[in-house]
C-alpha beads as a LAMMPS data file, in Angstrom:
LAMMPS data file: protein, C-alpha beads

397 atoms
396 bonds

1 atom types
1 bond types

-500.0 500.0 xlo xhi
-500.0 500.0 ylo yhi
-500.0 500.0 zlo zhi

Masses

1 110.0

Atoms # bond

1 1 1 0.000 0.000 0.000
2 1 1 1.472 3.349 -1.035
3 1 1 1.770 5.952 1.698
4 1 1 0.026 9.285 1.317
5 1 1 2.330 11.956 -0.082
6 1 1 3.371 14.740 2.282
7 1 1 4.268 17.159 -0.501
8 1 1 0.763 18.685 -0.900
9 1 1 0.739 19.701 2.771
10 1 1 4.156 21.311 2.435
11 1 1 3.137 23.089 -0.761
12 1 1 0.019 24.426 0.960
13 1 1 2.154 25.853 3.767
14 1 1 4.429 27.484 1.194
15 1 1 1.502 29.084 -0.684
16 1 1 0.114 30.446 2.587
17 1 1 3.483 31.940 3.620
18 1 1 3.446 29.629 6.635
19 1 1 6.342 27.314 5.878
20 1 1 9.133 27.540 8.451
21 1 1 12.844 27.567 7.695
22 1 1 15.611 27.118 10.237
23 1 1 18.668 29.366 10.075
24 1 1 21.895 28.143 11.637
25 1 1 23.850 30.363 14.010
26 1 1 27.447 29.776 12.928
27 1 1 29.178 31.651 15.719
28 1 1 29.009 34.608 18.109
29 1 1 31.463 37.347 17.069
30 1 1 31.661 39.070 20.466
31 1 1 33.208 37.314 23.458
32 1 1 30.814 36.628 26.349
33 1 1 27.833 38.025 24.415
34 1 1 25.063 36.599 22.252
35 1 1 23.694 39.997 21.221
36 1 1 25.256 39.582 17.779
37 1 1 25.361 36.416 15.684
38 1 1 26.799 35.210 12.405
39 1 1 24.098 33.589 10.276
40 1 1 24.912 32.358 6.774
41 1 1 28.050 34.472 6.832
42 1 1 26.222 37.663 7.788
43 1 1 26.644 39.564 11.062
44 1 1 23.278 40.392 12.640
45 1 1 22.103 41.974 15.876
46 1 1 19.779 39.417 17.451
47 1 1 16.540 40.991 18.660
48 1 1 14.661 37.664 18.799
49 1 1 16.354 35.861 21.698
50 1 1 14.739 35.193 25.083
51 1 1 18.118 35.607 26.808
52 1 1 16.726 38.629 28.657
53 1 1 19.540 39.016 31.201
54 1 1 22.303 38.218 28.738
55 1 1 23.430 35.257 30.837
56 1 1 23.609 32.574 28.135
57 1 1 27.185 33.606 27.285
58 1 1 28.268 34.520 30.823
59 1 1 31.698 33.016 31.648
60 1 1 30.574 32.022 35.148
61 1 1 27.821 29.777 33.775
62 1 1 30.198 28.165 31.296
63 1 1 32.734 27.567 34.083
64 1 1 30.087 26.001 36.338
65 1 1 28.968 23.712 33.539
66 1 1 32.518 22.695 32.601
67 1 1 33.544 22.085 36.210
68 1 1 30.536 19.894 36.864
69 1 1 31.054 17.975 33.611
70 1 1 34.615 17.176 34.675
71 1 1 33.264 15.680 37.920
72 1 1 29.963 14.143 36.818
73 1 1 30.255 13.561 33.094
74 1 1 27.951 14.832 30.400
75 1 1 24.734 12.900 31.039
76 1 1 22.565 11.685 33.901
77 1 1 22.103 8.217 32.454
78 1 1 18.659 7.535 33.896
79 1 1 15.437 9.118 35.047
80 1 1 15.203 10.871 38.406
81 1 1 13.362 7.940 40.000
82 1 1 15.898 5.350 38.879
83 1 1 19.508 6.514 39.311
84 1 1 19.654 9.859 37.489
85 1 1 18.970 12.243 40.387
86 1 1 22.234 13.875 41.485
87 1 1 23.512 16.407 43.984
88 1 1 23.265 19.263 41.465
89 1 1 19.579 18.481 40.847
90 1 1 18.842 18.395 44.566
91 1 1 20.687 21.656 45.212
92 1 1 19.026 23.368 42.248
93 1 1 15.572 22.406 43.492
94 1 1 16.317 23.701 46.987
95 1 1 17.613 26.997 45.612
96 1 1 14.636 27.421 43.275
97 1 1 12.265 26.831 46.187
98 1 1 14.059 29.502 48.212
99 1 1 14.135 31.929 45.275
100 1 1 10.390 31.588 44.649
101 1 1 9.421 31.473 48.337
102 1 1 7.892 28.000 48.143
103 1 1 8.271 24.829 50.186
104 1 1 9.678 22.763 47.351
105 1 1 10.497 22.820 43.644
106 1 1 10.822 20.082 41.032
107 1 1 13.173 20.325 38.055
108 1 1 11.888 19.306 34.615
109 1 1 13.819 18.919 31.376
110 1 1 11.801 21.610 29.537
111 1 1 9.035 24.092 30.207
112 1 1 6.803 22.186 27.819
113 1 1 7.288 19.023 29.882
114 1 1 6.663 20.905 33.129
115 1 1 3.295 22.155 31.915
116 1 1 2.312 18.753 30.514
117 1 1 3.229 17.155 33.825
118 1 1 1.474 19.539 36.169
119 1 1 -1.690 19.857 34.072
120 1 1 -2.151 16.120 33.682
121 1 1 -1.398 15.515 37.371
122 1 1 -3.989 18.009 38.650
123 1 1 -6.795 17.474 36.131
124 1 1 -8.470 14.128 35.558
125 1 1 -10.650 12.833 32.735
126 1 1 -14.085 14.420 32.830
127 1 1 -13.033 17.423 34.917
128 1 1 -12.844 20.984 33.585
129 1 1 -9.745 23.006 32.739
130 1 1 -10.011 26.735 32.018
131 1 1 -7.286 28.566 30.079
132 1 1 -6.646 32.041 28.703
133 1 1 -7.363 32.168 24.973
134 1 1 -3.698 32.995 24.265
135 1 1 -2.157 30.484 26.654
136 1 1 1.050 28.772 25.548
137 1 1 0.703 25.600 23.490
138 1 1 2.137 23.519 26.338
139 1 1 -0.706 24.517 28.664
140 1 1 -3.246 23.719 25.962
141 1 1 -1.640 20.368 25.205
142 1 1 -1.398 19.565 28.912
143 1 1 -5.124 20.158 29.264
144 1 1 -5.908 18.045 26.218
145 1 1 -3.672 15.160 27.279
146 1 1 -5.211 15.116 30.746
147 1 1 -8.532 14.105 29.200
148 1 1 -10.247 17.002 30.976
149 1 1 -12.844 19.218 29.311
150 1 1 -10.887 22.212 27.981
151 1 1 -12.434 25.681 27.854
152 1 1 -10.804 29.043 27.106
153 1 1 -11.802 32.533 28.210
154 1 1 -11.106 35.774 26.267
155 1 1 -7.545 37.016 26.616
156 1 1 -6.801 38.603 30.014
157 1 1 -10.526 38.829 30.812
158 1 1 -10.693 37.871 34.473
159 1 1 -14.425 38.684 34.697
160 1 1 -15.130 36.204 31.892
161 1 1 -12.985 33.606 33.633
162 1 1 -14.967 34.073 36.840
163 1 1 -18.273 33.708 34.961
164 1 1 -17.107 30.536 33.225
165 1 1 -15.938 29.090 36.542
166 1 1 -19.356 29.829 38.058
167 1 1 -21.226 28.349 35.080
168 1 1 -19.295 25.078 35.061
169 1 1 -21.572 22.106 35.902
170 1 1 -18.720 20.590 37.914
171 1 1 -16.146 22.520 39.933
172 1 1 -13.218 23.148 37.540
173 1 1 -10.016 21.405 38.550
174 1 1 -7.603 23.931 37.046
175 1 1 -7.447 27.585 36.010
176 1 1 -4.183 28.204 34.146
177 1 1 -2.550 31.173 32.466
178 1 1 0.764 32.511 31.276
179 1 1 2.232 35.170 33.556
180 1 1 3.793 37.156 30.713
181 1 1 2.359 36.162 27.353
182 1 1 5.181 35.083 25.090
183 1 1 3.940 36.615 21.832
184 1 1 2.216 39.712 23.234
185 1 1 4.372 40.714 26.200
186 1 1 1.391 41.682 28.347
187 1 1 0.786 40.392 31.861
188 1 1 -2.188 38.370 33.056
189 1 1 -4.598 39.960 35.613
190 1 1 -3.304 37.631 38.303
191 1 1 -4.882 39.178 41.402
192 1 1 -8.375 38.874 39.895
193 1 1 -7.710 35.361 38.609
194 1 1 -6.427 34.322 42.042
195 1 1 -9.626 35.529 43.689
196 1 1 -11.747 33.704 41.109
197 1 1 -9.813 30.460 41.488
198 1 1 -10.040 30.613 45.286
199 1 1 -13.784 31.301 45.179
200 1 1 -14.372 28.208 43.025
201 1 1 -11.722 25.967 44.631
202 1 1 -9.732 25.564 41.426
203 1 1 -5.974 25.073 41.245
204 1 1 -4.421 28.230 39.810
205 1 1 -1.357 27.505 37.646
206 1 1 0.789 30.407 36.439
207 1 1 3.442 29.719 33.812
208 1 1 5.893 32.572 34.370
209 1 1 8.435 31.473 31.764
210 1 1 8.901 35.024 30.437
211 1 1 8.558 36.873 33.747
212 1 1 10.795 34.990 36.164
213 1 1 14.178 36.662 36.387
214 1 1 12.982 39.891 34.730
215 1 1 9.718 41.139 36.253
216 1 1 9.344 42.250 39.864
217 1 1 11.535 44.326 42.202
218 1 1 13.895 41.375 42.727
219 1 1 13.284 39.521 39.475
220 1 1 11.073 36.908 41.091
221 1 1 8.453 37.321 38.391
222 1 1 4.898 38.446 37.966
223 1 1 3.756 37.092 41.323
224 1 1 6.267 39.303 43.124
225 1 1 5.198 42.246 40.957
226 1 1 1.528 41.652 41.828
227 1 1 2.228 41.036 45.527
228 1 1 0.812 37.495 45.393
229 1 1 1.840 34.623 47.649
230 1 1 1.926 30.854 47.351
231 1 1 -1.533 30.804 48.940
232 1 1 -2.842 32.986 46.116
233 1 1 -1.084 31.053 43.333
234 1 1 -0.367 27.513 44.545
235 1 1 1.350 26.323 41.341
236 1 1 4.195 28.284 39.760
237 1 1 5.947 27.095 36.588
238 1 1 9.220 28.715 35.567
239 1 1 11.962 28.195 33.032
240 1 1 15.741 28.160 33.245
241 1 1 16.364 28.650 29.516
242 1 1 15.263 32.245 29.075
243 1 1 16.291 34.931 31.588
244 1 1 18.551 32.446 33.383
245 1 1 20.467 31.577 30.221
246 1 1 20.669 27.832 30.841
247 1 1 18.178 25.039 30.104
248 1 1 15.323 23.245 31.817
249 1 1 12.320 24.282 33.877
250 1 1 10.669 23.794 37.244
251 1 1 7.405 23.659 39.147
252 1 1 7.361 25.276 42.595
253 1 1 4.708 24.868 45.257
254 1 1 3.828 23.073 48.458
255 1 1 5.609 19.932 49.603
256 1 1 2.419 17.942 48.954
257 1 1 2.145 19.282 45.387
258 1 1 5.724 18.352 44.528
259 1 1 5.352 14.912 46.074
260 1 1 2.230 14.343 43.970
261 1 1 4.081 15.399 40.804
262 1 1 6.908 12.975 41.572
263 1 1 4.292 10.209 41.502
264 1 1 1.900 11.418 38.788
265 1 1 3.690 13.748 36.333
266 1 1 4.522 11.351 33.505
267 1 1 6.755 13.894 31.751
268 1 1 8.928 13.894 34.889
269 1 1 8.842 10.182 35.638
270 1 1 9.462 8.704 32.207
271 1 1 12.409 10.689 30.875
272 1 1 16.139 10.940 31.487
273 1 1 17.049 13.538 34.101
274 1 1 18.499 16.869 33.023
275 1 1 22.324 16.591 32.779
276 1 1 23.927 17.693 36.033
277 1 1 26.251 20.205 34.279
278 1 1 23.142 21.997 33.008
279 1 1 21.751 22.101 36.542
280 1 1 25.081 23.490 37.763
281 1 1 24.915 26.267 35.169
282 1 1 21.337 27.070 36.219
283 1 1 22.435 27.325 39.869
284 1 1 25.157 29.780 38.877
285 1 1 22.622 31.749 36.831
286 1 1 20.400 32.152 39.896
287 1 1 23.339 33.489 41.885
288 1 1 24.561 35.765 39.093
289 1 1 21.121 37.203 38.385
290 1 1 20.730 38.205 42.032
291 1 1 24.275 39.482 42.361
292 1 1 24.192 41.442 39.087
293 1 1 20.744 42.997 39.440
294 1 1 21.793 45.679 36.944
295 1 1 21.055 43.156 34.204
296 1 1 17.331 43.180 34.944
297 1 1 17.324 46.968 35.245
298 1 1 19.251 47.274 31.989
299 1 1 16.815 45.081 30.036
300 1 1 13.861 47.123 31.285
301 1 1 15.646 50.441 30.679
302 1 1 16.320 49.467 27.055
303 1 1 12.699 48.369 26.723
304 1 1 11.533 51.827 27.788
305 1 1 14.010 53.443 25.386
306 1 1 12.772 51.274 22.527
307 1 1 9.120 52.103 23.201
308 1 1 9.782 55.848 23.461
309 1 1 11.817 55.909 20.243
310 1 1 9.281 53.755 18.400
311 1 1 6.475 56.082 19.442
312 1 1 8.365 59.101 18.106
313 1 1 9.156 57.258 14.856
314 1 1 5.575 56.160 14.274
315 1 1 6.304 52.457 14.711
316 1 1 3.136 50.766 16.057
317 1 1 3.595 48.615 19.146
318 1 1 1.328 46.435 21.239
319 1 1 0.825 47.414 24.876
320 1 1 3.683 45.793 26.792
321 1 1 6.035 46.929 29.551
322 1 1 8.143 43.752 29.337
323 1 1 11.116 43.097 27.038
324 1 1 8.730 41.390 24.573
325 1 1 7.667 44.110 22.114
326 1 1 5.367 43.018 19.256
327 1 1 5.201 45.128 16.092
328 1 1 1.841 44.359 14.425
329 1 1 1.995 43.336 10.744
330 1 1 -1.274 42.469 9.060
331 1 1 -0.464 39.282 7.136
332 1 1 2.003 36.402 6.954
333 1 1 3.390 37.605 3.640
334 1 1 3.934 41.147 4.895
335 1 1 5.570 39.862 8.065
336 1 1 8.038 37.778 6.051
337 1 1 8.879 40.747 3.833
338 1 1 9.484 42.887 6.915
339 1 1 11.677 40.183 8.438
340 1 1 13.779 40.059 5.275
341 1 1 14.093 43.853 5.103
342 1 1 15.352 43.960 8.685
343 1 1 17.800 41.188 7.981
344 1 1 19.220 43.157 5.060
345 1 1 19.590 46.087 7.471
346 1 1 21.575 43.894 9.886
347 1 1 18.910 42.793 12.374
348 1 1 17.511 39.382 13.239
349 1 1 13.837 39.911 14.102
350 1 1 11.578 36.962 13.398
351 1 1 8.125 37.118 11.796
352 1 1 5.513 35.415 13.990
353 1 1 2.724 33.790 11.989
354 1 1 -0.159 31.354 12.408
355 1 1 -0.652 29.042 14.187
356 1 1 1.581 30.710 16.815
357 1 1 -0.691 33.762 16.601
358 1 1 -4.180 34.028 15.043
359 1 1 -4.453 34.688 11.312
360 1 1 -4.579 38.441 10.744
361 1 1 -2.547 39.165 13.878
362 1 1 0.894 38.418 12.480
363 1 1 3.753 40.431 13.891
364 1 1 7.435 41.037 14.294
365 1 1 8.462 39.973 17.790
366 1 1 11.202 42.236 19.132
367 1 1 12.911 41.260 22.385
368 1 1 15.292 43.465 24.369
369 1 1 18.093 42.046 26.521
370 1 1 20.736 43.325 28.902
371 1 1 23.360 42.467 26.265
372 1 1 22.090 45.102 23.813
373 1 1 23.276 48.701 23.777
374 1 1 21.594 52.022 23.061
375 1 1 23.039 52.386 19.566
376 1 1 21.680 48.986 18.555
377 1 1 18.229 49.820 19.901
378 1 1 18.132 53.201 18.153
379 1 1 19.300 51.676 14.866
380 1 1 16.615 48.999 15.090
381 1 1 13.897 51.621 15.564
382 1 1 15.195 53.519 12.529
383 1 1 15.091 50.337 10.449
384 1 1 11.597 49.500 11.710
385 1 1 10.342 52.951 10.780
386 1 1 11.511 52.386 7.199
387 1 1 9.872 48.966 7.142
388 1 1 6.580 50.395 8.361
389 1 1 6.680 53.200 5.784
390 1 1 7.126 50.598 3.053
391 1 1 4.356 48.325 4.343
392 1 1 0.667 49.126 4.129
393 1 1 0.044 46.407 6.724
394 1 1 2.272 47.700 9.524
395 1 1 -0.375 49.142 11.808
396 1 1 -1.860 48.943 15.289
397 1 1 -4.177 45.972 15.843

Bonds

1 1 1 2
2 1 2 3
3 1 3 4
4 1 4 5
5 1 5 6
6 1 6 7
7 1 7 8
8 1 8 9
9 1 9 10
10 1 10 11
11 1 11 12
12 1 12 13
13 1 13 14
14 1 14 15
15 1 15 16
16 1 16 17
17 1 17 18
18 1 18 19
19 1 19 20
20 1 20 21
21 1 21 22
22 1 22 23
23 1 23 24
24 1 24 25
25 1 25 26
26 1 26 27
27 1 27 28
28 1 28 29
29 1 29 30
30 1 30 31
31 1 31 32
32 1 32 33
33 1 33 34
34 1 34 35
35 1 35 36
36 1 36 37
37 1 37 38
38 1 38 39
39 1 39 40
40 1 40 41
41 1 41 42
42 1 42 43
43 1 43 44
44 1 44 45
45 1 45 46
46 1 46 47
47 1 47 48
48 1 48 49
49 1 49 50
50 1 50 51
51 1 51 52
52 1 52 53
53 1 53 54
54 1 54 55
55 1 55 56
56 1 56 57
57 1 57 58
58 1 58 59
59 1 59 60
60 1 60 61
61 1 61 62
62 1 62 63
63 1 63 64
64 1 64 65
65 1 65 66
66 1 66 67
67 1 67 68
68 1 68 69
69 1 69 70
70 1 70 71
71 1 71 72
72 1 72 73
73 1 73 74
74 1 74 75
75 1 75 76
76 1 76 77
77 1 77 78
78 1 78 79
79 1 79 80
80 1 80 81
81 1 81 82
82 1 82 83
83 1 83 84
84 1 84 85
85 1 85 86
86 1 86 87
87 1 87 88
88 1 88 89
89 1 89 90
90 1 90 91
91 1 91 92
92 1 92 93
93 1 93 94
94 1 94 95
95 1 95 96
96 1 96 97
97 1 97 98
98 1 98 99
99 1 99 100
100 1 100 101
101 1 101 102
102 1 102 103
103 1 103 104
104 1 104 105
105 1 105 106
106 1 106 107
107 1 107 108
108 1 108 109
109 1 109 110
110 1 110 111
111 1 111 112
112 1 112 113
113 1 113 114
114 1 114 115
115 1 115 116
116 1 116 117
117 1 117 118
118 1 118 119
119 1 119 120
120 1 120 121
121 1 121 122
122 1 122 123
123 1 123 124
124 1 124 125
125 1 125 126
126 1 126 127
127 1 127 128
128 1 128 129
129 1 129 130
130 1 130 131
131 1 131 132
132 1 132 133
133 1 133 134
134 1 134 135
135 1 135 136
136 1 136 137
137 1 137 138
138 1 138 139
139 1 139 140
140 1 140 141
141 1 141 142
142 1 142 143
143 1 143 144
144 1 144 145
145 1 145 146
146 1 146 147
147 1 147 148
148 1 148 149
149 1 149 150
150 1 150 151
151 1 151 152
152 1 152 153
153 1 153 154
154 1 154 155
155 1 155 156
156 1 156 157
157 1 157 158
158 1 158 159
159 1 159 160
160 1 160 161
161 1 161 162
162 1 162 163
163 1 163 164
164 1 164 165
165 1 165 166
166 1 166 167
167 1 167 168
168 1 168 169
169 1 169 170
170 1 170 171
171 1 171 172
172 1 172 173
173 1 173 174
174 1 174 175
175 1 175 176
176 1 176 177
177 1 177 178
178 1 178 179
179 1 179 180
180 1 180 181
181 1 181 182
182 1 182 183
183 1 183 184
184 1 184 185
185 1 185 186
186 1 186 187
187 1 187 188
188 1 188 189
189 1 189 190
190 1 190 191
191 1 191 192
192 1 192 193
193 1 193 194
194 1 194 195
195 1 195 196
196 1 196 197
197 1 197 198
198 1 198 199
199 1 199 200
200 1 200 201
201 1 201 202
202 1 202 203
203 1 203 204
204 1 204 205
205 1 205 206
206 1 206 207
207 1 207 208
208 1 208 209
209 1 209 210
210 1 210 211
211 1 211 212
212 1 212 213
213 1 213 214
214 1 214 215
215 1 215 216
216 1 216 217
217 1 217 218
218 1 218 219
219 1 219 220
220 1 220 221
221 1 221 222
222 1 222 223
223 1 223 224
224 1 224 225
225 1 225 226
226 1 226 227
227 1 227 228
228 1 228 229
229 1 229 230
230 1 230 231
231 1 231 232
232 1 232 233
233 1 233 234
234 1 234 235
235 1 235 236
236 1 236 237
237 1 237 238
238 1 238 239
239 1 239 240
240 1 240 241
241 1 241 242
242 1 242 243
243 1 243 244
244 1 244 245
245 1 245 246
246 1 246 247
247 1 247 248
248 1 248 249
249 1 249 250
250 1 250 251
251 1 251 252
252 1 252 253
253 1 253 254
254 1 254 255
255 1 255 256
256 1 256 257
257 1 257 258
258 1 258 259
259 1 259 260
260 1 260 261
261 1 261 262
262 1 262 263
263 1 263 264
264 1 264 265
265 1 265 266
266 1 266 267
267 1 267 268
268 1 268 269
269 1 269 270
270 1 270 271
271 1 271 272
272 1 272 273
273 1 273 274
274 1 274 275
275 1 275 276
276 1 276 277
277 1 277 278
278 1 278 279
279 1 279 280
280 1 280 281
281 1 281 282
282 1 282 283
283 1 283 284
284 1 284 285
285 1 285 286
286 1 286 287
287 1 287 288
288 1 288 289
289 1 289 290
290 1 290 291
291 1 291 292
292 1 292 293
293 1 293 294
294 1 294 295
295 1 295 296
296 1 296 297
297 1 297 298
298 1 298 299
299 1 299 300
300 1 300 301
301 1 301 302
302 1 302 303
303 1 303 304
304 1 304 305
305 1 305 306
306 1 306 307
307 1 307 308
308 1 308 309
309 1 309 310
310 1 310 311
311 1 311 312
312 1 312 313
313 1 313 314
314 1 314 315
315 1 315 316
316 1 316 317
317 1 317 318
318 1 318 319
319 1 319 320
320 1 320 321
321 1 321 322
322 1 322 323
323 1 323 324
324 1 324 325
325 1 325 326
326 1 326 327
327 1 327 328
328 1 328 329
329 1 329 330
330 1 330 331
331 1 331 332
332 1 332 333
333 1 333 334
334 1 334 335
335 1 335 336
336 1 336 337
337 1 337 338
338 1 338 339
339 1 339 340
340 1 340 341
341 1 341 342
342 1 342 343
343 1 343 344
344 1 344 345
345 1 345 346
346 1 346 347
347 1 347 348
348 1 348 349
349 1 349 350
350 1 350 351
351 1 351 352
352 1 352 353
353 1 353 354
354 1 354 355
355 1 355 356
356 1 356 357
357 1 357 358
358 1 358 359
359 1 359 360
360 1 360 361
361 1 361 362
362 1 362 363
363 1 363 364
364 1 364 365
365 1 365 366
366 1 366 367
367 1 367 368
368 1 368 369
369 1 369 370
370 1 370 371
371 1 371 372
372 1 372 373
373 1 373 374
374 1 374 375
375 1 375 376
376 1 376 377
377 1 377 378
378 1 378 379
379 1 379 380
380 1 380 381
381 1 381 382
382 1 382 383
383 1 383 384
384 1 384 385
385 1 385 386
386 1 386 387
387 1 387 388
388 1 388 389
389 1 389 390
390 1 390 391
391 1 391 392
392 1 392 393
393 1 393 394
394 1 394 395
395 1 395 396
396 1 396 397
């Protein structure tokens, strides 16, 4: 029996301007910095990275990783519940718990796996899960894989979430949201969501992948910024591969929650543990981020500079006070043309298209980091202003 051809599906993606292409980073031209990259022989300023604190190239993280690798080797060799759980994992979890102000934390290999694990552990088949309309794919997939009934409320509409919780025929098991939304840069109305979840006895899960390390007076994320405690938000998901410049993720909460995840989170149980050198680098990142608090302040200062300059230059921006700054472009084709124009001007800014964002809400996603400088930011705004003048679809949404 002949298999169905895959070419028509690929051709359809191409016609719709939705086909993806990977571009290989060949090297980083500046020592101890990832702000600039060499891609296909061309030097570009990278305004697409999630390395918000500029830690991914920090010598201290590299030294911690190398030192641990010399002691422990490169891999863990087994899952956490077999023989793969090492001293670096245990120390990292203790330090993450202290950093987030929670009883315990559990390290996962990726943020995607953390959300799959916690959603499927807390929601059972037949129960209800309520998500923000723009929640990350991992939260959506976690809800679907749990077998629960998945519903979504309008973006950042806490009143709608409360109504949907009240209307549910059975008490919802989970209310989940991003803290900072990865493609929009805005922040969820967490205080209102916390009150709604408490009133209806639902577990509130906040995935703060893009807030932890950056947002809040001490970089502890959106919960710190909103003045919320572990009682208000019992389940916190964070990442180690964005602001902390390493790799992996974690769930932080009560001792009972973590113990339940150890027994029920399949994406934790049935996978090889994160390599200990990676955990060592993440531990150093936590220390460095707190010691070098100027990095967080720098990223936010450059964000404010970018927004002010863009406003003066007539570059439309979505409402966001975080380092994620979307520039609305009205179609996939226009977004790709804008991406190419910026690349020719020396900037790497990626076009975000469906299904990552809804059709008609395509955008350029600009991210600011502590590794950038003022001249780079100003030059990017100048290039964006030219792109918007040339595009009839560069406009507020």
